[in-house]
ChimeraX commands (.cxc) that place a marker at each C-alpha (Angstrom):
marker #1 position 77.95,12.37,-36.34 radius 0.5
marker #1 position 76.07,13.71,-33.32 radius 0.5
marker #1 position 77.20,17.23,-34.20 radius 0.5
marker #1 position 75.53,17.04,-37.61 radius 0.5
marker #1 position 72.30,15.90,-36.00 radius 0.5
marker #1 position 72.23,18.88,-33.66 radius 0.5
marker #1 position 73.03,21.27,-36.51 radius 0.5
marker #1 position 70.16,19.98,-38.60 radius 0.5
marker #1 position 67.74,20.17,-35.68 radius 0.5
marker #1 position 68.91,23.74,-34.99 radius 0.5
marker #1 position 68.18,24.66,-38.59 radius 0.5
marker #1 position 64.76,23.08,-38.35 radius 0.5
marker #1 position 63.99,25.07,-35.19 radius 0.5
marker #1 position 64.97,28.37,-36.75 radius 0.5
marker #1 position 62.89,27.71,-39.86 radius 0.5
marker #1 position 59.96,26.79,-37.61 radius 0.5
marker #1 position 60.41,30.08,-35.74 radius 0.5
marker #1 position 60.50,32.00,-39.02 radius 0.5
marker #1 position 57.32,30.26,-40.18 radius 0.5
marker #1 position 55.57,31.03,-36.87 radius 0.5
marker #1 position 56.71,34.65,-37.04 radius 0.5
marker #1 position 55.47,34.96,-40.63 radius 0.5
marker #1 position 52.09,33.47,-39.69 radius 0.5
marker #1 position 51.87,35.88,-36.76 radius 0.5
marker #1 position 52.67,38.88,-38.93 radius 0.5
marker #1 position 50.28,37.70,-41.64 radius 0.5
marker #1 position 47.48,37.42,-39.07 radius 0.5
marker #1 position 48.24,40.95,-37.88 radius 0.5
marker #1 position 48.06,42.19,-41.48 radius 0.5
marker #1 position 44.62,40.63,-41.92 radius 0.5
marker #1 position 43.34,42.88,-39.16 radius 0.5
marker #1 position 44.83,45.93,-40.86 radius 0.5
marker #1 position 43.36,45.46,-44.31 radius 0.5
marker #1 position 40.28,44.04,-45.96 radius 0.5
marker #1 position 39.80,42.70,-49.46 radius 0.5
marker #1 position 36.69,43.45,-51.46 radius 0.5
marker #1 position 35.66,42.01,-54.80 radius 0.5
marker #1 position 33.78,44.04,-57.36 radius 0.5
marker #1 position 32.83,42.57,-60.72 radius 0.5
marker #1 position 35.67,40.06,-60.84 radius 0.5
marker #1 position 38.44,42.40,-59.66 radius 0.5
marker #1 position 39.74,42.63,-56.16 radius 0.5
marker #1 position 41.11,45.62,-54.35 radius 0.5
marker #1 position 42.67,46.00,-50.94 radius 0.5
marker #1 position 41.86,48.93,-48.70 radius 0.5
marker #1 position 43.10,49.79,-45.25 radius 0.5
marker #1 position 40.61,49.27,-42.45 radius 0.5
marker #1 position 40.38,52.12,-40.01 radius 0.5
marker #1 position 41.83,51.33,-36.57 radius 0.5
marker #1 position 39.29,50.76,-33.83 radius 0.5
marker #1 position 40.60,53.68,-31.81 radius 0.5
marker #1 position 39.64,56.06,-34.63 radius 0.5
marker #1 position 36.14,54.69,-35.11 radius 0.5
marker #1 position 35.30,54.24,-31.41 radius 0.5
marker #1 position 34.48,57.24,-29.21 radius 0.5
marker #1 position 37.31,58.43,-27.00 radius 0.5
marker #1 position 37.48,56.95,-23.49 radius 0.5
marker #1 position 36.75,60.32,-21.91 radius 0.5
marker #1 position 33.43,60.50,-23.74 radius 0.5
marker #1 position 32.34,57.02,-22.61 radius 0.5
marker #1 position 31.43,57.09,-18.89 radius 0.5
marker #1 position 31.93,53.35,-18.33 radius 0.5
marker #1 position 35.39,53.43,-19.88 radius 0.5
marker #1 position 36.35,56.48,-17.81 radius 0.5
marker #1 position 35.10,54.83,-14.63 radius 0.5
marker #1 position 37.12,51.72,-15.45 radius 0.5
marker #1 position 40.26,53.81,-15.93 radius 0.5
marker #1 position 39.71,55.63,-12.64 radius 0.5
marker #1 position 39.19,52.33,-10.78 radius 0.5
marker #1 position 42.35,50.80,-12.26 radius 0.5
marker #1 position 44.40,53.90,-11.49 radius 0.5
marker #1 position 43.12,54.03,-7.90 radius 0.5
marker #1 position 43.92,50.34,-7.36 radius 0.5
marker #1 position 47.39,50.81,-8.83 radius 0.5
marker #1 position 48.16,53.82,-6.63 radius 0.5
marker #1 position 46.92,51.96,-3.54 radius 0.5
marker #1 position 49.21,49.04,-4.41 radius 0.5
marker #1 position 52.11,51.46,-4.84 radius 0.5
marker #1 position 51.49,53.10,-1.47 radius 0.5
marker #1 position 50.70,50.02,0.65 radius 0.5
marker #1 position 52.61,47.30,-1.21 radius 0.5
marker #1 position 49.65,45.00,-0.73 radius 0.5
marker #1 position 48.32,42.84,-3.60 radius 0.5
marker #1 position 45.04,44.06,-5.04 radius 0.5
marker #1 position 42.31,41.41,-5.27 radius 0.5
marker #1 position 39.84,43.60,-7.10 radius 0.5
marker #1 position 37.68,46.68,-7.19 radius 0.5
marker #1 position 34.45,46.07,-5.32 radius 0.5
marker #1 position 32.83,49.48,-5.53 radius 0.5
marker #1 position 32.97,52.68,-7.54 radius 0.5
marker #1 position 30.97,55.84,-7.01 radius 0.5
marker #1 position 31.10,59.23,-8.69 radius 0.5
marker #1 position 31.08,62.14,-6.24 radius 0.5
marker #1 position 30.95,65.92,-6.65 radius 0.5
marker #1 position 34.71,66.15,-6.14 radius 0.5
marker #1 position 35.76,63.02,-8.06 radius 0.5
marker #1 position 35.42,59.32,-7.33 radius 0.5
marker #1 position 35.22,56.95,-4.38 radius 0.5
marker #1 position 36.65,53.52,-5.16 radius 0.5
marker #1 position 36.47,50.46,-2.88 radius 0.5
marker #1 position 39.42,48.13,-3.36 radius 0.5
marker #1 position 39.91,44.70,-1.81 radius 0.5
marker #1 position 43.53,43.77,-0.99 radius 0.5
marker #1 position 45.36,40.83,0.55 radius 0.5
marker #1 position 46.64,41.98,3.94 radius 0.5
marker #1 position 48.26,38.67,4.88 radius 0.5
marker #1 position 48.82,35.52,2.85 radius 0.5
marker #1 position 48.26,32.19,4.65 radius 0.5
marker #1 position 48.25,28.52,3.81 radius 0.5
marker #1 position 45.71,27.43,2.73 radius 0.5
marker #1 position 44.86,30.58,0.80 radius 0.5
marker #1 position 41.23,30.29,1.86 radius 0.5
marker #1 position 42.38,31.65,5.24 radius 0.5
marker #1 position 44.14,34.76,3.81 radius 0.5
marker #1 position 43.39,38.01,5.62 radius 0.5
marker #1 position 41.76,40.52,3.25 radius 0.5
marker #1 position 40.95,44.18,3.73 radius 0.5
marker #1 position 38.57,46.59,2.09 radius 0.5
marker #1 position 40.00,50.05,1.41 radius 0.5
marker #1 position 38.15,53.17,0.35 radius 0.5
marker #1 position 40.16,55.35,-2.05 radius 0.5
marker #1 position 39.17,58.95,-2.81 radius 0.5
marker #1 position 40.30,60.46,-6.11 radius 0.5
marker #1 position 39.83,63.71,-7.98 radius 0.5
marker #1 position 37.90,63.84,-11.26 radius 0.5
marker #1 position 41.00,62.77,-13.24 radius 0.5
marker #1 position 41.50,59.73,-10.98 radius 0.5
marker #1 position 44.53,60.98,-9.03 radius 0.5
marker #1 position 44.57,59.71,-5.46 radius 0.5
marker #1 position 43.53,62.18,-2.78 radius 0.5
marker #1 position 43.39,59.76,0.17 radius 0.5
marker #1 position 42.53,56.26,1.33 radius 0.5
marker #1 position 41.43,54.44,4.47 radius 0.5
marker #1 position 40.89,50.84,5.51 radius 0.5
marker #1 position 37.24,50.11,6.15 radius 0.5
marker #1 position 37.54,46.55,7.51 radius 0.5
marker #1 position 39.67,43.40,7.70 radius 0.5
marker #1 position 38.37,39.86,7.39 radius 0.5
marker #1 position 39.39,36.28,6.60 radius 0.5
marker #1 position 38.81,35.13,3.05 radius 0.5
marker #1 position 35.84,32.81,2.95 radius 0.5
marker #1 position 34.26,34.32,6.06 radius 0.5
marker #1 position 30.81,35.63,5.30 radius 0.5
marker #1 position 30.57,39.36,5.90 radius 0.5
marker #1 position 27.85,41.42,7.44 radius 0.5
marker #1 position 26.93,42.96,4.06 radius 0.5
marker link #1:1,2 radius 0.2
marker link #1:2,3 radius 0.2
marker link #1:3,4 radius 0.2
marker link #1:4,5 radius 0.2
marker link #1:5,6 radius 0.2
marker link #1:6,7 radius 0.2
marker link #1:7,8 radius 0.2
marker link #1:8,9 radius 0.2
marker link #1:9,10 radius 0.2
marker link #1:10,11 radius 0.2
marker link #1:11,12 radius 0.2
marker link #1:12,13 radius 0.2
marker link #1:13,14 radius 0.2
marker link #1:14,15 radius 0.2
marker link #1:15,16 radius 0.2
marker link #1:16,17 radius 0.2
marker link #1:17,18 radius 0.2
marker link #1:18,19 radius 0.2
marker link #1:19,20 radius 0.2
marker link #1:20,21 radius 0.2
marker link #1:21,22 radius 0.2
marker link #1:22,23 radius 0.2
marker link #1:23,24 radius 0.2
marker link #1:24,25 radius 0.2
marker link #1:25,26 radius 0.2
marker link #1:26,27 radius 0.2
marker link #1:27,28 radius 0.2
marker link #1:28,29 radius 0.2
marker link #1:29,30 radius 0.2
marker link #1:30,31 radius 0.2
marker link #1:31,32 radius 0.2
marker link #1:32,33 radius 0.2
marker link #1:33,34 radius 0.2
marker link #1:34,35 radius 0.2
marker link #1:35,36 radius 0.2
marker link #1:36,37 radius 0.2
marker link #1:37,38 radius 0.2
marker link #1:38,39 radius 0.2
marker link #1:39,40 radius 0.2
marker link #1:40,41 radius 0.2
marker link #1:41,42 radius 0.2
marker link #1:42,43 radius 0.2
marker link #1:43,44 radius 0.2
marker link #1:44,45 radius 0.2
marker link #1:45,46 radius 0.2
marker link #1:46,47 radius 0.2
marker link #1:47,48 radius 0.2
marker link #1:48,49 radius 0.2
marker link #1:49,50 radius 0.2
marker link #1:50,51 radius 0.2
marker link #1:51,52 radius 0.2
marker link #1:52,53 radius 0.2
marker link #1:53,54 radius 0.2
marker link #1:54,55 radius 0.2
marker link #1:55,56 radius 0.2
marker link #1:56,57 radius 0.2
marker link #1:57,58 radius 0.2
marker link #1:58,59 radius 0.2
marker link #1:59,60 radius 0.2
marker link #1:60,61 radius 0.2
marker link #1:61,62 radius 0.2
marker link #1:62,63 radius 0.2
marker link #1:63,64 radius 0.2
marker link #1:64,65 radius 0.2
marker link #1:65,66 radius 0.2
marker link #1:66,67 radius 0.2
marker link #1:67,68 radius 0.2
marker link #1:68,69 radius 0.2
marker link #1:69,70 radius 0.2
marker link #1:70,71 radius 0.2
marker link #1:71,72 radius 0.2
marker link #1:72,73 radius 0.2
marker link #1:73,74 radius 0.2
marker link #1:74,75 radius 0.2
marker link #1:75,76 radius 0.2
marker link #1:76,77 radius 0.2
marker link #1:77,78 radius 0.2
marker link #1:78,79 radius 0.2
marker link #1:79,80 radius 0.2
marker link #1:80,81 radius 0.2
marker link #1:81,82 radius 0.2
marker link #1:82,83 radius 0.2
marker link #1:83,84 radius 0.2
marker link #1:84,85 radius 0.2
marker link #1:85,86 radius 0.2
marker link #1:86,87 radius 0.2
marker link #1:87,88 radius 0.2
marker link #1:88,89 radius 0.2
marker link #1:89,90 radius 0.2
marker link #1:90,91 radius 0.2
marker link #1:91,92 radius 0.2
marker link #1:92,93 radius 0.2
marker link #1:93,94 radius 0.2
marker link #1:94,95 radius 0.2
marker link #1:95,96 radius 0.2
marker link #1:96,97 radius 0.2
marker link #1:97,98 radius 0.2
marker link #1:98,99 radius 0.2
marker link #1:99,100 radius 0.2
marker link #1:100,101 radius 0.2
marker link #1:101,102 radius 0.2
marker link #1:102,103 radius 0.2
marker link #1:103,104 radius 0.2
marker link #1:104,105 radius 0.2
marker link #1:105,106 radius 0.2
marker link #1:106,107 radius 0.2
marker link #1:107,108 radius 0.2
marker link #1:108,109 radius 0.2
marker link #1:109,110 radius 0.2
marker link #1:110,111 radius 0.2
marker link #1:111,112 radius 0.2
marker link #1:112,113 radius 0.2
marker link #1:113,114 radius 0.2
marker link #1:114,115 radius 0.2
marker link #1:115,116 radius 0.2
marker link #1:116,117 radius 0.2
marker link #1:117,118 radius 0.2
marker link #1:118,119 radius 0.2
marker link #1:119,120 radius 0.2
marker link #1:120,121 radius 0.2
marker link #1:121,122 radius 0.2
marker link #1:122,123 radius 0.2
marker link #1:123,124 radius 0.2
marker link #1:124,125 radius 0.2
marker link #1:125,126 radius 0.2
marker link #1:126,127 radius 0.2
marker link #1:127,128 radius 0.2
marker link #1:128,129 radius 0.2
marker link #1:129,130 radius 0.2
marker link #1:130,131 radius 0.2
marker link #1:131,132 radius 0.2
marker link #1:132,133 radius 0.2
marker link #1:133,134 radius 0.2
marker link #1:134,135 radius 0.2
marker link #1:135,136 radius 0.2
marker link #1:136,137 radius 0.2
marker link #1:137,138 radius 0.2
marker link #1:138,139 radius 0.2
marker link #1:139,140 radius 0.2
marker link #1:140,141 radius 0.2
marker link #1:141,142 radius 0.2
marker link #1:142,143 radius 0.2
marker link #1:143,144 radius 0.2
marker link #1:144,145 radius 0.2
marker link #1:145,146 radius 0.2
view
């Protein structure tokens, strides 16, 4: 008797999953197409993807700067193995970019006493890392001299 109960609940779960998957795919389809009504008839046309209608990232300076900052932070993480807290500065130079990245140097308990560091990363115009250096170390929550 217990076996039949588990079988029926298993069937219910799979039908619930199918329903959720169908809803998810239906929601995705709504983004892809739009329905318009003209004089009582309806027609469906494909909406153009955002990437086609929006300018390319290279032509938008803010988007390009964001990509460079993310790439610089990722390469710093790869080289140092230290967790990136965030990008705190970004400056375009003649040769490329200078990105300031804050990382966790040492985790402590409580985390308000973690040791953080500010690194300066130099990149070329495409965002490839040229070099980096640590500018300063400090305890999280300690006011800086900025």
